[in-house]
C-alpha positions in Angstrom: 171.7 15.9 118.0 173.0 12.9 120.0 175.0 10.4 118.0 174.1 7.0 117.1 176.9 5.2 118.7 175.9 1.6 117.1 176.4 3.5 113.9 180.2 3.9 114.4 181.0 0.7 116.5 179.9 -1.3 113.5 183.2 -0.5 112.5 185.4 -1.3 115.2 187.8 -4.2 115.2 189.2 -7.5 116.5 187.2 -10.9 118.0 189.4 -12.5 116.1 191.0 -12.5 112.9 187.9 -12.1 111.3 187.1 -15.3 113.7 186.4 -18.3 111.2 189.5 -17.1 108.9 192.7 -19.4 108.8 195.7 -17.6 110.0 197.7 -18.1 106.8 194.7 -15.7 105.3 193.0 -13.9 108.2 192.0 -10.4 108.8 192.1 -8.2 111.5 188.7 -6.7 113.0 185.9 -7.7 115.2 183.2 -9.0 113.3 180.7 -8.4 116.3 181.2 -4.7 116.4 181.5 -4.5 112.5 178.1 -6.0 112.1 176.3 -5.1 115.1 178.0 -1.9 116.9 177.7 -1.1 120.3 173.9 -0.4 120.7 173.1 -3.4 118.7 175.7 -5.3 121.0 174.0 -4.3 124.2 170.2 -4.9 122.7 168.0 -7.7 123.8 166.0 -10.0 121.5 167.3 -10.6 117.9 169.6 -9.2 115.3 171.1 -10.2 112.2 173.7 -9.1 109.8 175.0 -10.2 106.4 178.7 -9.7 105.3 180.6 -10.1 102.2 184.4 -10.0 102.3 187.5 -10.5 99.9 190.8 -11.3 100.8 193.8 -11.9 98.6 198.2 -13.0 99.6 200.9 -14.3 98.3 203.4 -16.1 100.1 206.7 -18.0 99.0 209.6 -17.2 97.0 209.1 -16.2 93.1 209.7 -19.8 92.0 207.6 -21.3 94.3 205.2 -18.9 94.9 201.3 -19.6 96.0 198.3 -17.3 95.5 195.3 -17.3 97.7 192.1 -15.4 97.0 189.0 -16.1 99.5 185.5 -14.6 99.0 183.4 -15.4 102.2 179.7 -14.7 102.7 178.7 -14.7 106.7 175.2 -14.8 108.3 175.5 -13.7 112.0 172.4 -14.1 114.4 172.5 -12.8 117.6 170.0 -12.8 120.6 170.4 -10.5 123.6 169.0 -12.1 126.6 169.5 -8.9 128.7 171.7 -5.4 127.8 174.5 -7.2 129.5 174.4 -10.9 128.2 174.1 -11.6 124.2 174.5 -15.0 122.8 176.1 -15.1 118.9 176.6 -17.8 115.9 178.4 -16.8 112.8 177.8 -19.2 110.1 180.3 -18.5 107.0 180.5 -19.9 103.5 183.8 -19.8 101.9 185.2 -19.8 98.1 188.8 -20.1 97.9 190.9 -20.2 94.7 194.8 -21.1 94.9 197.4 -20.7 92.3 200.6 -22.6 93.2 204.0 -21.7 90.6 206.9 -24.0 90.5 209.8 -24.2 88.3 207.7 -22.0 85.8 204.7 -23.9 86.1 201.2 -23.2 87.7 198.3 -25.1 89.0 194.9 -24.0 90.1 192.6 -25.1 93.1 189.1 -24.2 93.7 187.3 -24.9 97.0 183.8 -23.9 98.1 181.8 -25.1 101.0 180.6 -24.2 104.5 183.7 -22.8 106.6 183.7 -23.2 110.1 180.6 -21.8 112.3 181.4 -20.0 115.5 179.6 -19.9 118.5 180.0 -17.4 121.6 179.0 -15.4 124.1 179.2 -11.6 125.6 179.3 -10.4 129.2 179.1 -6.9 130.0 181.7 -6.4 132.9 181.2 -2.7 133.3 179.1 0.7 132.2 179.3 4.1 133.7 176.3 6.1 134.4 174.2 8.0 131.9 175.7 11.4 131.4 173.3 14.0 129.8 172.6 14.0 126.1 176.0 11.7 125.8 174.3 8.7 127.4 176.5 5.8 128.7 179.8 7.2 128.3 181.9 4.3 128.8 181.4 0.4 129.2 183.7 -2.8 128.9 182.6 -6.4 127.9 183.9 -9.7 127.6 183.5 -12.2 124.9 184.7 -16.1 124.5 183.5 -19.0 122.6 184.5 -21.7 120.2 185.0 -22.1 116.3 183.9 -25.4 115.4 185.3 -28.0 113.1 182.2 -28.0 111.4 183.4 -26.8 108.0 184.4 -28.6 104.6 188.3 -29.7 105.4 188.6 -32.7 103.1 187.9 -31.6 99.6 189.7 -33.7 97.0 190.4 -33.8 93.4 190.9 -37.0 91.5 191.3 -38.7 94.6 193.6 -36.4 96.1 193.3 -34.0 99.3 193.5 -30.3 97.9 196.0 -28.3 99.7 195.2 -26.8 103.2 194.7 -23.5 101.9 191.9 -24.1 99.5 189.9 -26.0 102.2 186.7 -23.6 103.0 187.1 -24.9 106.7 190.3 -25.2 108.9 189.2 -28.7 110.5 190.5 -27.9 113.9 188.4 -26.7 117.1 189.6 -23.1 118.1 188.7 -21.3 121.4 189.1 -17.5 121.8 188.6 -15.1 124.3 188.7 -11.0 124.6 187.7 -7.7 125.9 186.3 -4.5 124.1 184.9 -1.5 124.9 183.6 2.0 124.0 184.2 5.3 125.3 181.6 8.3 124.0 183.5 11.4 123.9 180.9 14.0 122.7 177.3 13.5 121.3 179.0 13.5 117.7 182.1 11.1 118.1 183.4 8.2 120.1 186.5 5.7 120.5 186.3 2.0 120.3 188.8 -0.5 121.4 189.4 -4.3 121.4 191.9 -7.1 122.0 191.6 -10.7 121.6 193.6 -14.0 121.6 192.8 -17.3 119.5 194.1 -21.0 120.6 193.9 -22.8 117.4 193.8 -26.5 117.8 195.3 -29.3 114.9 193.1 -30.8 112.4 192.8 -34.6 111.3 195.8 -33.7 108.2 198.2 -32.8 111.4 198.1 -29.0 110.1 197.7 -26.3 112.9 197.0 -22.6 111.7 199.3 -20.2 113.8 197.6 -18.8 117.1 196.9 -15.2 117.1 196.7 -12.0 119.3 195.0 -9.2 118.0 194.2 -5.4 119.3 192.0 -2.3 117.5 191.2 1.1 118.1 188.6 3.0 116.1 187.6 6.9 115.8 183.9 7.3 114.6 182.6 10.5 113.6 178.8 11.2 112.9 178.8 13.2 109.6 175.0 13.8 109.1 171.8 12.3 110.0 172.3 9.2 108.1 175.9 9.1 107.6 179.0 8.1 109.8 182.8 7.7 109.1 185.0 5.6 111.3 189.0 5.2 110.9 190.7 2.1 112.4 194.1 0.8 113.2 194.2 -3.0 113.7 197.1 -5.0 114.7 197.7 -8.8 114.0 200.4 -11.0 115.3 200.1 -14.6 114.3 202.7 -17.4 115.0 204.1 -19.9 112.2 201.5 -22.5 111.1 202.5 -26.0 111.8 202.4 -28.1 108.8 202.0 -31.5 110.8 201.9 -33.3 114.4 205.8 -32.9 114.4 205.7 -29.6 115.1 207.4 -28.5 111.6 206.1 -25.0 110.6 205.6 -23.4 107.2 208.2 -20.4 107.3 206.0 -18.1 105.0 203.1 -17.8 107.7 202.4 -15.7 110.8 204.3 -12.6 111.7 203.1 -8.7 112.8 201.0 -6.7 110.7 199.4 -3.3 111.0 196.4 -2.2 108.9 194.2 1.1 108.7 190.7 0.9 107.8 188.4 3.6 106.6 184.9 2.6 107.0 181.6 4.4 106.0 178.1 3.4 107.3 174.4 4.4 106.1 171.4 4.4 108.1 168.6 3.4 105.8 166.1 3.9 108.7 163.8 1.1 110.2 166.6 -1.0 112.1 168.7 -1.1 108.6 172.3 -0.3 108.0 174.4 -0.3 105.3 178.3 -0.7 105.7 181.2 -0.6 103.6 184.9 -0.5 104.5 188.7 -1.3 102.9 191.5 -2.8 105.2 194.9 -1.3 104.0 198.1 -3.0 105.2 200.5 -0.4 106.6 203.2 -2.5 107.2 204.5 -5.8 106.0 208.1 -6.0 107.0 207.6 -8.2 110.1 205.6 -10.9 108.7 207.5 -13.9 108.7 209.3 -15.4 105.7 208.0 -14.3 101.9 204.7 -12.7 102.3 202.2 -9.9 100.6 198.7 -9.4 101.9 196.5 -7.3 99.6 193.8 -4.9 100.6 190.8 -6.5 102.4 187.1 -5.3 101.0 184.1 -5.7 103.2 180.3 -5.0 102.3 177.4 -5.5 105.0 174.1 -4.7 106.1 172.3 -5.2 109.5 169.0 -5.2 110.9 168.4 -4.4 114.6 165.0 -5.2 115.3 162.8 -2.5 117.5 162.6 -3.1 121.1 
């Protein structure tokens, strides 16, 4: 029986740090592949996905440590004009908690609201011919778009603006571009790969999150009529954040990190797919300064409408 490549591709990884996430607390992976998969990417008409993520990290020395946790719910709406061209919109809602420790005392901040929506397009550059029961063996896509500055970036408490890392949106307009593709090994397994660069802007408070490069490789294998398993390797490099227009940097941001991401997918039928994954840091030794990133949790559901 031919594998459903879109189930496995649901798990691949890059647009971008999860696109709308600030660089100091971003995750690797490709949210378009994660949400829609290979078949969903090329499908005409409407596709919808809803995802929930949780990210936690600490940064700074022990006597001046910041602990950040973000829970994010994201709606993805996609419309395929043809099998080659698709348009996308991602609308995230973020809840952030920041605990700042300094000289033995702690201070807690909470922020929630609309994060920065993203609008982007996708173009299939090339695809191989159908080969027996394997179908399209290989294909390559280009993606490009913009992360808007429409999210909340001016939350305050007692008349004072909250810390940058508790703001739901970054307050900057960013652009991103990349390539991704897939290769069907046989009817039950496939490879997926992607790479992307995100060019971040500066917000009205003078803060600029570090610019990011990402690369991802994933292997998918069909376990049965309804189950798929995927194993990904994710890479992220980010420049240090700049804290003001002078170019001064935060020493405890940016650097290189690798993740391994196991994922399972369950086909509910009628175009509905459940997804769950855990993104596990493999090496954090090349992060700049004092940083520690915890595993990233993701749960999602996708609806691919019949063509």
